[in-house]
N, C-alpha and C positions, 0 to 999 in steps of 0.2 A: 771302649768297653772296659778296659782295665781300670780306668779312673772310676767308673760307675760301680764296678764290682768291689773295689777297695772301699768306696763310700758305704756300700751295703754291709760289708764286713765290719766297718767301724760302727755303724748303727747297731748291728747285732751285739758288738762288744759293749756298747753303752747300755743296751737293754739288760744285758746280763749283770753289769755292774750296778745298775739302778735297783734291780729286783732281788738279787741274791749275793750278799757279800761273801758268804762261805763258798758258793759255787764259783764265783768270780776269782777269789784268791787261789783256790785249788787249781782252776783252769789256767791261771797265769804261769803255773809251773810247767805247762806243756810247751813243746816246740812250736814255733810261730804258725806253721801251716796247720798243725793239729789243733792248736788253740783257736784259730780263726774258725775252723770247722765246728768245733764244739760250741763256740759262742753262737754260731748260726743255728745249730740244732736247738740250743736252749731258747733263743729268741723266738723261734717258731712255736715251740710248745708253750712258752710263756704267754704269747699273744692269744693263743686259743684258750688257755686257762683263764686269762684275764677277762675275756669276753664273758665266759659263763659265771665267773665269780664276782665281777665288779661292775659290769655295765648295767646296773639295776634300772636306770631310767630310760633304757633303750630296748629295742626288740632284739633280745639276745639270740633267738633262734635265727632270725634273718641275718644278723651280723655273722654268726658262726657259719651258716650256709654260704654266705658270700665269701667268707674267708676260705672255706673249703673249695669252693668253685675256683677262686683265684689261685689257690695252691695247685689244684689239678691242672689248670691252664699253664701255670708257670713250669710244671714238670713236662708238659707236652711241648711247649714252645721254647723252653730253656731260657726264659726271660720273664721278668715281672717289673712293673713300675712300683710295686710294693718292695721296698729295700729288704725287709726281713724275709719275704718269700723268695726274692731273687738270690739272697745269700744262701738260703736253705736249698733251693733247687740245684744250685751249683754243687753243694755238698752231696746231695742225693746222687747226682750223676757221677761225681768224681769218685765216690767211695762205694757205689753200688748198693745203696740202702734200698731194700725191697719195699715196694709200695704196701705190701700187706702189713708191715709195721706201722706205717703212717696211717693207714686206714683203721687199724685197731685203736690207735691213739685217738683219732677223730671220733670213733664210736663211743669211747669213754667220755669224751668231752660232750657229746650229744646227750649222753645219759644224765649228765649233771644238769641239763636243762629241765628235766622232768622227774627223774628218780631221786627221791630224798632219803629213803630208808632201805638199807640192804639187810634183808631178813635172814639170809643163809650165808654160810661161809663160802659156798660156791659163787654166789653173787658178788661177794666182796673180792674174792680172788680174781674173778673175771674182770672186774673193774680195775683192780691193781695191775693186771696184765696189760690192759690197754693204756692206762694212765702213767705207768711207771716202768714195768718190765720192758716194754718195747722201746722206751726212751733209752734205757740202759743198752739195749741191743743196737740202737742207732749209733750211740757213742762208741760201742765196741767195734762196729764196722769201721769207724774212723781210726780207732786205736790200732787195729791190726792192718790197716792200709791194704786191704785186698787179699790178705792171707786167709783163705777159706778154712784151711785145716785148723789154724789157731782160733779163728772165729767159732767154729763148731765146738772146739774143746773148752771154750770159755763161756759159751752161751748160758749154761746153767748157773755158774757163779754170778754172771752179770745180771741175770734175772733175779737171783736171790738178793743181790745188793740193791737193785732198783726197788724191789718189794720192801726191803728193810727201811730204805730211805723214805718211801711213801708212808709206811706205817708210823714212822717217827713223826713225819709231818702231820699225819692224822691226829696223833696224840697231842702234839704241840698246839694244833688249831682246834682241838676238840670243842672247847667252849664256843668259839666263833662259828664253827660249822653247825653245831646243834642249835644255838640260840639265834644267830643271824641268818644263816642259810637254811635252817631246818633240815640239815643233812646228818645222817648217822651211817658212817661207813662200816663200823664194826658190827657185824651181825649179832643181834641179841642184846646189845648194850644201848640203852637210850638214856636220855637226860637224867631221869630219876633212878636209874639202875647202875650208874657207874660208880663203883666203890673200889676199895683196895684190892679185893679179890679179882675183879674184872681188869683193873689196871695191871696187876702183876701177871695175869694170864697173858695179856697182850705183850707185855714187856718180855716175857719168857719166849714167846714166838719170835719176836724181833731178834733177840739175842741168838737164837738158833739159826736164823737167816744170816746174821752177821758172821757167825762162825763158818757157815757153809760158803759164804762169799769170800771170806778171808783167804781160803785155800787157793782161790783163783787169782787174787790180786798179784801174788808173787810171780805169776806167769805172764802178766801183761808186758808187752815189749816196750823198751825204751823208757823215756821220761813219763810216758802215760801212766806207768806204774806208780810213780811218785804222786802225781796229781790225784789218781783214784784213791791211793792210800791216805792222802791228806783229807780228802772228803770223807772217807770212811772214819777217820779219827774224829773229825768234827761231829759227825752224826752219832758216834758212840758216846762222845762227851755229852751231847744234847740228850741222848737217851738216859744217861746216868743222872743228869740233872732232873729229868722228868721223874725218874724212879725215886728220887729223894724228896719229891714234893707230894703231899697228901693228895689223894684222888679228888677231893673236894676243891682243892686249889688249882688242880690241872684244869678244871672246868671254868675257872674264873680268870686265869692269867695265861699269858703266852710265854712259856719258858724259852729262854734264849741263852746262847753262849756269848760271853763278852768278847769284844774285838781283841782285847789283850790276850785272852785265852786262845783265841783263834791263831794269833801270831805265834804264841808259844807252841801250839800244836804243829803249825807249819814248820817252825825251826826244828822241832823234834823229828818230824817226818823227813825233812831234808837230811838231817844227820843220819837217820837210819838208812835212807836210800844211798847216801854216799858210802857208807861202810857195809853195804849189801846185807842189811839186817831185815829187810822187808821180804 
């Protein structure tokens, strides 16, 4: 079983590396056991997200329900022949991740199958809670390694950070979401209505969430602090680049941070961590 579990963890690592350079690089700063657990969480949420966003030539609803059924079975039986689910169930049991977080995430994924326009701020925030906030809380469970007091004290900053990350992703993918998937996550803003005023309003909200999240990062134990701070720096840089691009161009292009800049940010973060500046 150790050989199989190690294989599952390696597959989760490869999934993370393939799909997100930024997340992979920041996660590599974690200690080995923590890093493997975070890769497993990422691979699980990535597979579900990939089903609803990319498998256009297949029955997405059936695939997602099959995935959810297999996930539930893996949690009950503590084993799965799906390597990603097996790595994930191991982490859920080892770190005590509550099922309510997993269920909230799956509900948001199901919403992506049918819901395309979010008409109110409450609808948007509910979706973000399930698609991002709970993922941040899953990761926090890993970072605190069972310390419930620390977990409770950091819940709010972790949710703020997850929300900020998700909203930056929404802005980065705005054109593709609206034009290809016909989705509009920001309530009240649609393809013909997204201008500088709307963009700046959203960016202002994200910056407030980053500020609230920053206060909690310094309290994260061990090297997990460095990894989270590095990811925080990546996303703040991405938001700054989006802010510098006209709203009309945000709709046409996918703004990104260069690999060179990511390395620079990683080195800067490591320096700040070493000298206790985080």
